[in-house]
DRENPA-3360 file (N, C-alpha, C; in nm, 2 decimals, always signed):
BEGIN
1 = XXXXXXXX = -0.94/+0.55/-2.55/-0.81/+0.56/-2.49/-0.72/+0.45/-2.55 ~ -0.60/+0.49/-2.60/-0.51/+0.39/-2.65/-0.38/+0.40/-2.59 ~ -0.32/+0.29/-2.55/-0.19/+0.29/-2.49/-0.08/+0.23/-2.58 ~ +0.03/+0.31/-2.60/+0.14/+0.26/-2.69/+0.25/+0.22/-2.60 ~ +0.29/+0.09/-2.60/+0.40/+0.04/-2.52/+0.53/+0.08/-2.58 ~ +0.63/+0.11/-2.49/+0.76/+0.15/-2.53/+0.86/+0.08/-2.43 ~ +0.95/+0.00/-2.48/+1.05/-0.06/-2.39/+1.16/+0.04/-2.36 ~ +1.21/+0.05/-2.24/+1.32/+0.13/-2.20/+1.41/+0.06/-2.11;
9 = XXXXXXXX = +1.54/+0.09/-2.12/+1.64/+0.05/-2.02/+1.69/-0.09/-2.03 ~ +1.65/-0.17/-2.12/+1.70/-0.31/-2.13/+1.75/-0.34/-2.27 ~ +1.83/-0.44/-2.28/+1.89/-0.48/-2.41/+1.77/-0.52/-2.50 ~ +1.80/-0.51/-2.63/+1.69/-0.55/-2.73/+1.67/-0.70/-2.73 ~ +1.55/-0.73/-2.78/+1.52/-0.88/-2.79/+1.46/-0.94/-2.67 ~ +1.39/-1.05/-2.68/+1.32/-1.12/-2.57/+1.41/-1.14/-2.45 ~ +1.54/-1.16/-2.47/+1.62/-1.19/-2.35/+1.64/-1.07/-2.26 ~ +1.62/-0.95/-2.32/+1.63/-0.83/-2.24/+1.51/-0.78/-2.17;
17 = XXXXXXXX = +1.39/-0.85/-2.19/+1.27/-0.80/-2.14/+1.26/-0.80/-1.99 ~ +1.33/-0.89/-1.92/+1.32/-0.90/-1.78/+1.37/-0.77/-1.71 ~ +1.47/-0.71/-1.77/+1.53/-0.59/-1.71/+1.48/-0.46/-1.78 ~ +1.39/-0.47/-1.87/+1.34/-0.36/-1.94/+1.23/-0.29/-1.86 ~ +1.21/-0.16/-1.88/+1.10/-0.08/-1.82/+1.00/-0.07/-1.93 ~ +0.87/-0.06/-1.88/+0.76/-0.05/-1.98/+0.70/+0.09/-1.95 ~ +0.67/+0.16/-2.06/+0.61/+0.29/-2.05/+0.49/+0.29/-2.14 ~ +0.38/+0.34/-2.09/+0.26/+0.35/-2.17/+0.23/+0.50/-2.20;
25 = XXXXXXXX = +0.20/+0.53/-2.32/+0.16/+0.67/-2.35/+0.01/+0.67/-2.38 ~ -0.07/+0.75/-2.31/-0.21/+0.77/-2.34/-0.22/+0.86/-2.45 ~ -0.25/+0.82/-2.57/-0.25/+0.90/-2.69/-0.36/+1.00/-2.69 ~ -0.46/+0.98/-2.61/-0.57/+1.08/-2.61/-0.53/+1.20/-2.53 ~ -0.47/+1.18/-2.41/-0.44/+1.29/-2.32/-0.29/+1.32/-2.32 ~ -0.21/+1.23/-2.37/-0.06/+1.26/-2.37/+0.01/+1.23/-2.24 ~ -0.05/+1.16/-2.15/+0.02/+1.13/-2.02/+0.10/+1.00/-2.03 ~ +0.20/+0.99/-1.95/+0.28/+0.87/-1.95/+0.25/+0.79/-1.82;
33 = XXXXXXXX = +0.24/+0.66/-1.84/+0.23/+0.57/-1.72/+0.35/+0.47/-1.73 ~ +0.41/+0.44/-1.62/+0.53/+0.36/-1.62/+0.50/+0.22/-1.55 ~ +0.56/+0.12/-1.60/+0.56/-0.01/-1.53/+0.71/-0.04/-1.51 ~ +0.76/-0.06/-1.38/+0.90/-0.06/-1.35/+0.98/-0.17/-1.43 ~ +0.92/-0.29/-1.44/+1.00/-0.39/-1.50/+0.91/-0.52/-1.52 ~ +0.95/-0.61/-1.60/+0.88/-0.73/-1.62/+0.93/-0.83/-1.51 ~ +0.84/-0.91/-1.47/+0.87/-1.02/-1.37/+0.88/-1.15/-1.45 ~ +1.00/-1.21/-1.45/+1.02/-1.34/-1.50/+1.04/-1.34/-1.65;
41 = XXXXXXXX = +1.05/-1.23/-1.72/+1.07/-1.23/-1.86/+0.95/-1.25/-1.94 ~ +0.96/-1.25/-2.07/+0.84/-1.27/-2.16/+0.77/-1.15/-2.19 ~ +0.71/-1.15/-2.31/+0.65/-1.03/-2.36/+0.51/-1.00/-2.29 ~ +0.48/-0.87/-2.28/+0.35/-0.84/-2.22/+0.24/-0.88/-2.31 ~ +0.13/-0.95/-2.26/+0.03/-1.00/-2.34/-0.11/-0.93/-2.32 ~ -0.11/-0.83/-2.22/-0.24/-0.77/-2.19/-0.28/-0.68/-2.31 ~ -0.41/-0.69/-2.35/-0.47/-0.61/-2.45/-0.50/-0.47/-2.38 ~ -0.53/-0.37/-2.47/-0.58/-0.24/-2.41/-0.70/-0.26/-2.33;
49 = XXXXXXXX = -0.80/-0.34/-2.37/-0.92/-0.36/-2.30/-0.90/-0.42/-2.16 ~ -0.81/-0.53/-2.16/-0.78/-0.59/-2.03/-0.71/-0.50/-1.93 ~ -0.61/-0.42/-1.99/-0.54/-0.33/-1.90/-0.64/-0.22/-1.85 ~ -0.73/-0.17/-1.93/-0.83/-0.08/-1.88/-0.92/-0.14/-1.78 ~ -0.96/-0.26/-1.80/-1.04/-0.33/-1.70/-0.97/-0.34/-1.57 ~ -0.84/-0.38/-1.57/-0.77/-0.40/-1.44/-0.76/-0.26/-1.37 ~ -0.73/-0.16/-1.45/-0.72/-0.02/-1.39/-0.85/+0.02/-1.33 ~ -0.96/-0.01/-1.39/-1.09/+0.03/-1.34/-1.13/-0.04/-1.21;
57 = XXXXXXXX = -1.10/-0.17/-1.21/-1.12/-0.25/-1.09/-1.04/-0.20/-0.97 ~ -0.91/-0.18/-1.00/-0.82/-0.14/-0.90/-0.86/+0.00/-0.84 ~ -0.89/+0.10/-0.92/-0.93/+0.23/-0.87/-1.06/+0.23/-0.81 ~ -1.15/+0.14/-0.85/-1.28/+0.12/-0.78/-1.26/+0.07/-0.64 ~ -1.17/-0.03/-0.62/-1.14/-0.08/-0.49/-1.07/+0.03/-0.40 ~ -0.98/+0.11/-0.46/-0.91/+0.22/-0.39/-1.01/+0.32/-0.34 ~ -1.11/+0.35/-0.43/-1.21/+0.45/-0.39/-1.30/+0.40/-0.28 ~ -1.34/+0.27/-0.28/-1.42/+0.22/-0.17/-1.34/+0.21/-0.04;
65 = XXXXXXXX = -1.22/+0.18/-0.05/-1.13/+0.17/+0.07/-1.12/+0.31/+0.13 ~ -1.10/+0.41/+0.04/-1.08/+0.55/+0.08/-1.21/+0.60/+0.15 ~ -1.33/+0.56/+0.10/-1.45/+0.60/+0.16/-1.47/+0.54/+0.29 ~ -1.43/+0.41/+0.30/-1.45/+0.34/+0.43/-1.36/+0.39/+0.54 ~ -1.24/+0.44/+0.50/-1.14/+0.49/+0.60/-1.17/+0.62/+0.65 ~ -1.28/+0.68/+0.61/-1.32/+0.81/+0.67/-1.41/+0.80/+0.79 ~ -1.45/+0.67/+0.82/-1.54/+0.65/+0.93/-1.47/+0.61/+1.06 ~ -1.48/+0.69/+1.16/-1.42/+0.65/+1.29/-1.52/+0.55/+1.36;
73 = XXXXXXXX = -1.47/+0.46/+1.43/-1.55/+0.36/+1.50/-1.51/+0.34/+1.65 ~ -1.60/+0.30/+1.73/-1.57/+0.27/+1.87/-1.55/+0.12/+1.88 ~ -1.43/+0.08/+1.92/-1.39/-0.06/+1.94/-1.40/-0.10/+2.08 ~ -1.51/-0.07/+2.15/-1.54/-0.11/+2.28/-1.48/-0.04/+2.39 ~ -1.42/+0.08/+2.36/-1.35/+0.16/+2.47/-1.42/+0.29/+2.50 ~ -1.52/+0.33/+2.42/-1.59/+0.46/+2.43/-1.52/+0.57/+2.35 ~ -1.41/+0.53/+2.28/-1.34/+0.63/+2.20/-1.36/+0.60/+2.05 ~ -1.37/+0.71/+1.97/-1.38/+0.69/+1.83/-1.24/+0.69/+1.77;
81 = XXXXXXXX = -1.21/+0.58/+1.70/-1.08/+0.56/+1.64/-1.09/+0.57/+1.49 ~ -1.01/+0.65/+1.43/-1.01/+0.65/+1.28/-0.93/+0.53/+1.23 ~ -0.95/+0.48/+1.11/-0.88/+0.36/+1.06/-0.73/+0.38/+1.07 ~ -0.68/+0.50/+1.04/-0.53/+0.51/+1.05/-0.48/+0.49/+1.19 ~ -0.56/+0.53/+1.29/-0.52/+0.51/+1.43/-0.53/+0.36/+1.46 ~ -0.64/+0.29/+1.41/-0.66/+0.15/+1.44/-0.55/+0.07/+1.37 ~ -0.50/+0.11/+1.26/-0.39/+0.04/+1.19/-0.27/+0.04/+1.27 ~ -0.24/+0.15/+1.34/-0.12/+0.16/+1.43/-0.14/+0.06/+1.55;
89 = XXXXXXXX = -0.26/+0.07/+1.61/-0.29/-0.02/+1.72/-0.28/-0.17/+1.67 ~ -0.33/-0.20/+1.56/-0.32/-0.34/+1.50/-0.17/-0.38/+1.49 ~ -0.09/-0.30/+1.43/+0.05/-0.33/+1.41/+0.12/-0.35/+1.54 ~ +0.10/-0.26/+1.64/+0.16/-0.28/+1.77/+0.11/-0.40/+1.84 ~ -0.02/-0.43/+1.82/-0.07/-0.55/+1.89/-0.01/-0.68/+1.83 ~ +0.01/-0.68/+1.69/+0.07/-0.79/+1.63/+0.22/-0.80/+1.65 ~ +0.29/-0.69/+1.68/+0.43/-0.69/+1.70/+0.47/-0.61/+1.83 ~ +0.44/-0.66/+1.94/+0.47/-0.59/+2.07/+0.62/-0.56/+2.07;
97 = XXXXXXXX = +0.66/-0.44/+2.11/+0.80/-0.40/+2.12/+0.85/-0.34/+1.99 ~ +0.76/-0.31/+1.90/+0.80/-0.25/+1.77/+0.84/-0.10/+1.80 ~ +0.94/-0.06/+1.72/+0.98/+0.08/+1.73/+0.90/+0.17/+1.64 ~ +0.91/+0.30/+1.66/+0.84/+0.39/+1.57/+0.90/+0.39/+1.43 ~ +1.03/+0.37/+1.42/+1.09/+0.36/+1.29/+1.04/+0.24/+1.21 ~ +1.04/+0.13/+1.28/+0.99/+0.01/+1.21/+0.84/+0.02/+1.18 ~ +0.77/+0.08/+1.27/+0.62/+0.09/+1.25/+0.60/+0.18/+1.12 ~ +0.68/+0.28/+1.11/+0.66/+0.37/+0.99/+0.69/+0.29/+0.86;
105 = XXXXXXXX = +0.79/+0.20/+0.87/+0.83/+0.12/+0.75/+0.72/+0.03/+0.72 ~ +0.66/-0.04/+0.82/+0.56/-0.14/+0.79/+0.43/-0.07/+0.74 ~ +0.40/+0.04/+0.79/+0.28/+0.11/+0.74/+0.30/+0.19/+0.61 ~ +0.42/+0.21/+0.58/+0.45/+0.28/+0.45/+0.42/+0.43/+0.46 ~ +0.43/+0.49/+0.58/+0.42/+0.63/+0.60/+0.54/+0.69/+0.67 ~ +0.54/+0.82/+0.68/+0.66/+0.89/+0.74/+0.67/+0.87/+0.89 ~ +0.79/+0.87/+0.94/+0.81/+0.86/+1.08/+0.74/+0.97/+1.16 ~ +0.74/+1.09/+1.10/+0.67/+1.20/+1.17/+0.53/+1.18/+1.18;
113 = XXXXXXXX = +0.46/+1.12/+1.08/+0.32/+1.09/+1.08/+0.29/+0.99/+1.19 ~ +0.37/+0.89/+1.19/+0.36/+0.78/+1.29/+0.37/+0.84/+1.43 ~ +0.47/+0.92/+1.46/+0.49/+0.98/+1.59/+0.37/+1.06/+1.64 ~ +0.31/+1.14/+1.54/+0.19/+1.22/+1.58/+0.08/+1.12/+1.62 ~ +0.06/+1.02/+1.54/-0.05/+0.92/+1.57/-0.03/+0.85/+1.70 ~ +0.10/+0.81/+1.73/+0.13/+0.74/+1.85/+0.11/+0.83/+1.97 ~ +0.14/+0.96/+1.96/+0.12/+1.06/+2.07/-0.03/+1.07/+2.10 ~ -0.11/+1.08/+2.00/-0.26/+1.09/+2.02/-0.31/+0.96/+2.09;
121 = XXXXXXXX = -0.26/+0.84/+2.04/-0.31/+0.72/+2.10/-0.26/+0.70/+2.24 ~ -0.14/+0.75/+2.27/-0.09/+0.75/+2.41/-0.18/+0.83/+2.50 ~ -0.22/+0.95/+2.45/-0.31/+1.04/+2.53/-0.44/+0.98/+2.55 ~ -0.49/+0.89/+2.46/-0.61/+0.82/+2.47/-0.61/+0.70/+2.56 ~ -0.48/+0.66/+2.60/-0.47/+0.54/+2.68/-0.46/+0.41/+2.60 ~ -0.43/+0.42/+2.47/-0.43/+0.31/+2.38/-0.29/+0.24/+2.37 ~ -0.19/+0.33/+2.37/-0.05/+0.28/+2.36/+0.04/+0.33/+2.48 ~ +0.15/+0.26/+2.50/+0.24/+0.30/+2.60/+0.38/+0.28/+2.54;
129 = XXXXXXXX = +0.47/+0.37/+2.58/+0.61/+0.36/+2.54/+0.70/+0.30/+2.65 ~ +0.80/+0.23/+2.62/+0.90/+0.19/+2.72/+1.03/+0.17/+2.66 ~ +1.14/+0.18/+2.74/+1.27/+0.17/+2.69/+1.33/+0.03/+2.68 ~ +1.40/+0.00/+2.58/+1.46/-0.13/+2.57/+1.56/-0.15/+2.68 ~ +1.56/-0.27/+2.74/+1.64/-0.30/+2.86/+1.79/-0.28/+2.83 ~ +1.84/-0.33/+2.72/+1.98/-0.32/+2.69/+2.02/-0.20/+2.61 ~ +1.92/-0.11/+2.58/+1.95/+0.01/+2.50/+1.85/+0.12/+2.54 ~ +1.88/+0.20/+2.64/+1.78/+0.29/+2.69/+1.74/+0.40/+2.58;
137 = XXXXXXXX = +1.82/+0.42/+2.48/+1.79/+0.51/+2.38/+1.68/+0.46/+2.28 ~ +1.66/+0.33/+2.28/+1.56/+0.27/+2.19/+1.43/+0.26/+2.26 ~ +1.33/+0.34/+2.21/+1.20/+0.35/+2.27/+1.11/+0.26/+2.19 ~ +1.04/+0.17/+2.26/+0.95/+0.07/+2.20/+0.81/+0.09/+2.23 ~ +0.72/+0.03/+2.16/+0.57/+0.05/+2.18/+0.50/-0.08/+2.22 ~ +0.40/-0.07/+2.31/+0.32/-0.18/+2.34/+0.17/-0.13/+2.36 ~ +0.08/-0.22/+2.36/-0.06/-0.18/+2.38/-0.09/-0.15/+2.53 ~ -0.16/-0.04/+2.56/-0.21/-0.02/+2.70/-0.34/-0.09/+2.71;
145 = XXXXXXXX = -0.40/-0.09/+2.82/-0.52/-0.17/+2.85/-0.63/-0.14/+2.75 ~ -0.66/-0.01/+2.72/-0.76/+0.02/+2.63/-0.73/-0.02/+2.48 ~ -0.60/-0.01/+2.45/-0.55/-0.06/+2.32/-0.57/-0.21/+2.31 ~ -0.55/-0.28/+2.41/-0.57/-0.43/+2.41/-0.72/-0.46/+2.38 ~ -0.81/-0.38/+2.44/-0.95/-0.40/+2.42/-0.99/-0.37/+2.27 ~ -0.94/-0.26/+2.22/-0.97/-0.22/+2.08/-0.91/-0.32/+1.99 ~ -0.79/-0.37/+2.01/-0.72/-0.46/+1.93/-0.80/-0.60/+1.92 ~ -0.85/-0.64/+2.03/-0.92/-0.77/+2.04/-1.05/-0.76/+1.96;
153 = XXXXXXXX = -1.13/-0.65/+1.98/-1.25/-0.64/+1.91/-1.23/-0.62/+1.76 ~ -1.13/-0.54/+1.73/-1.10/-0.52/+1.58/-1.07/-0.66/+1.52 ~ -0.99/-0.74/+1.59/-0.95/-0.87/+1.54/-1.08/-0.96/+1.52 ~ -1.17/-0.96/+1.62/-1.29/-1.04/+1.61/-1.37/-0.99/+1.49 ~ -1.38/-0.86/+1.47/-1.46/-0.81/+1.36/-1.40/-0.86/+1.22 ~ -1.27/-0.86/+1.21/-1.21/-0.90/+1.08/-1.22/-1.05/+1.07 ~ -1.21/-1.13/+1.17/-1.23/-1.27/+1.16/-1.37/-1.30/+1.11 ~ -1.47/-1.23/+1.15/-1.61/-1.25/+1.11/-1.64/-1.21/+0.97;
161 = XXXXXXXX = -1.57/-1.10/+0.93/-1.61/-1.04/+0.80/-1.51/-1.07/+0.69 ~ -1.39/-1.12/+0.72/-1.29/-1.15/+0.62/-1.29/-1.30/+0.58 ~ -1.38/-1.38/+0.64/-1.37/-1.53/+0.62/-1.38/-1.57/+0.47 ~ -1.47/-1.51/+0.39/-1.48/-1.54/+0.25/-1.35/-1.50/+0.18 ~ -1.30/-1.38/+0.21/-1.18/-1.34/+0.14/-1.06/-1.43/+0.17 ~ -1.04/-1.46/+0.30/-0.93/-1.55/+0.34/-0.94/-1.69/+0.28 ~ -1.06/-1.74/+0.27/-1.08/-1.87/+0.20/-1.03/-1.87/+0.06 ~ -1.06/-1.76/-0.01/-1.02/-1.74/-0.15/-0.87/-1.73/-0.16;
169 = XXXXXXXX = -0.80/-1.67/-0.07/-0.66/-1.66/-0.07/-0.60/-1.80/-0.05 ~ -0.65/-1.87/+0.05/-0.60/-2.01/+0.08/-0.62/-2.10/-0.03 ~ -0.72/-2.08/-0.12/-0.74/-2.17/-0.23/-0.65/-2.14/-0.35 ~ -0.59/-2.03/-0.35/-0.50/-1.99/-0.46/-0.39/-2.08/-0.48 ~ -0.36/-2.13/-0.61/-0.24/-2.20/-0.64/-0.12/-2.10/-0.62 ~ +0.00/-2.16/-0.59/+0.12/-2.07/-0.56/+0.14/-1.98/-0.67 ~ +0.13/-2.02/-0.80/+0.16/-1.94/-0.91/+0.06/-1.82/-0.92 ~ -0.06/-1.84/-0.89/-0.16/-1.73/-0.89/-0.13/-1.63/-0.77;
177 = XXXXXXXX = -0.10/-1.69/-0.66/-0.07/-1.61/-0.54/+0.05/-1.52/-0.58 ~ +0.16/-1.58/-0.64/+0.28/-1.50/-0.67/+0.24/-1.39/-0.77 ~ +0.15/-1.42/-0.87/+0.11/-1.32/-0.96/+0.04/-1.20/-0.90 ~ -0.05/-1.23/-0.80/-0.12/-1.12/-0.73/-0.02/-1.04/-0.65 ~ +0.07/-1.11/-0.58/+0.17/-1.04/-0.50/+0.26/-0.95/-0.58 ~ +0.30/-1.00/-0.70/+0.38/-0.92/-0.78/+0.31/-0.80/-0.83 ~ +0.18/-0.81/-0.87/+0.10/-0.70/-0.91/+0.09/-0.59/-0.80 ~ +0.06/-0.64/-0.68/+0.05/-0.55/-0.57/+0.18/-0.47/-0.54;
185 = XXXXXXXX = +0.29/-0.55/-0.54/+0.42/-0.48/-0.52/+0.46/-0.38/-0.63 ~ +0.42/-0.42/-0.75/+0.44/-0.32/-0.86/+0.36/-0.20/-0.84 ~ +0.23/-0.22/-0.80/+0.14/-0.11/-0.77/+0.20/-0.02/-0.66 ~ +0.25/-0.08/-0.56/+0.31/+0.00/-0.45/+0.43/+0.08/-0.50 ~ +0.51/+0.02/-0.58/+0.63/+0.09/-0.64/+0.58/+0.21/-0.72 ~ +0.47/+0.19/-0.80/+0.42/+0.30/-0.88/+0.37/+0.41/-0.78 ~ +0.30/+0.37/-0.67/+0.25/+0.47/-0.58/+0.37/+0.55/-0.52 ~ +0.48/+0.48/-0.49/+0.59/+0.55/-0.43/+0.65/+0.65/-0.53;
193 = XXXXXXXX = +0.65/+0.61/-0.66/+0.70/+0.71/-0.76/+0.61/+0.83/-0.77 ~ +0.48/+0.80/-0.77/+0.39/+0.92/-0.78/+0.40/+1.01/-0.66 ~ +0.42/+0.96/-0.54/+0.44/+1.04/-0.43/+0.57/+1.12/-0.43 ~ +0.67/+1.06/-0.49/+0.80/+1.13/-0.50/+0.80/+1.23/-0.62 ~ +0.74/+1.20/-0.73/+0.75/+1.28/-0.85/+0.64/+1.38/-0.87 ~ +0.53/+1.36/-0.80/+0.42/+1.45/-0.82/+0.38/+1.53/-0.69 ~ +0.46/+1.63/-0.66/+0.43/+1.70/-0.54/+0.30/+1.77/-0.54 ~ +0.24/+1.79/-0.43/+0.10/+1.84/-0.42/+0.09/+1.98/-0.48;
201 = XXXXXXXX = -0.01/+2.00/-0.57/-0.03/+2.13/-0.62/+0.04/+2.16/-0.75 ~ +0.12/+2.07/-0.80/+0.19/+2.09/-0.92/+0.13/+2.02/-1.04 ~ +0.14/+2.08/-1.16/+0.08/+2.02/-1.28/+0.18/+1.92/-1.34 ~ +0.12/+1.80/-1.37/+0.21/+1.70/-1.43/+0.24/+1.73/-1.57 ~ +0.36/+1.69/-1.61/+0.41/+1.72/-1.75/+0.35/+1.63/-1.85 ~ +0.32/+1.68/-1.97/+0.27/+1.59/-2.07/+0.38/+1.53/-2.15 ~ +0.35/+1.41/-2.21/+0.45/+1.35/-2.30/+0.48/+1.43/-2.42 ~ +0.60/+1.43/-2.46/+0.64/+1.52/-2.58/+0.56/+1.47/-2.70;
209 = XXXX = +0.52/+1.57/-2.79/+0.45/+1.54/-2.91/+0.53/+1.45/-3.00 ~ +0.47/+1.35/-3.06/+0.54/+1.26/-3.15/+0.59/+1.34/-3.27 ~ +0.71/+1.31/-3.32/+0.76/+1.38/-3.44/+0.68/+1.33/-3.56 ~ +0.67/+1.43/-3.65/+0.60/+1.40/-3.78/+0.68/+1.30/-3.87;
% end
């Protein structure tokens, strides 16, 4: 597989790289991959092998996370909670009084999907809704008793299992941390574009054939 870089959208020359978009064309399959912009200017220095290595590591992690998120667990309440449900409980536990709109933004999913999950968690006795004192139209969320139990046990589990990972994050120099954060934000932007541009069930378009 070979990737051909093409600059788009920015003025020519090194000074324009910060605002330029990067597009990679997979010459074997003809598909296009987009990088939204450069961070901080400067030419891209990744070789094809390094880019392929990063992509392989990233998708390996995604596949493992996807596999792990299929497993419902009991967090001390007698109820099996799927990871998506536990993520909602976790966010509400970290931000009591959060609204469904804000919860959807933080989780990166639709308001409708959050509302359905919240309703199920309410029925399970995990969450409770209440109205804001100075604005009765604004409905906020808090943990119910069972939700507090699940939240506490989930937090204990992560404290025990994430220690090595968190130590690595704390040891990172600021520049390295910023680079990792930028990569993840760029990856999130790419995911947003894929969700918007590749509706379920449709065939993606191929890159136009190069002119002779």
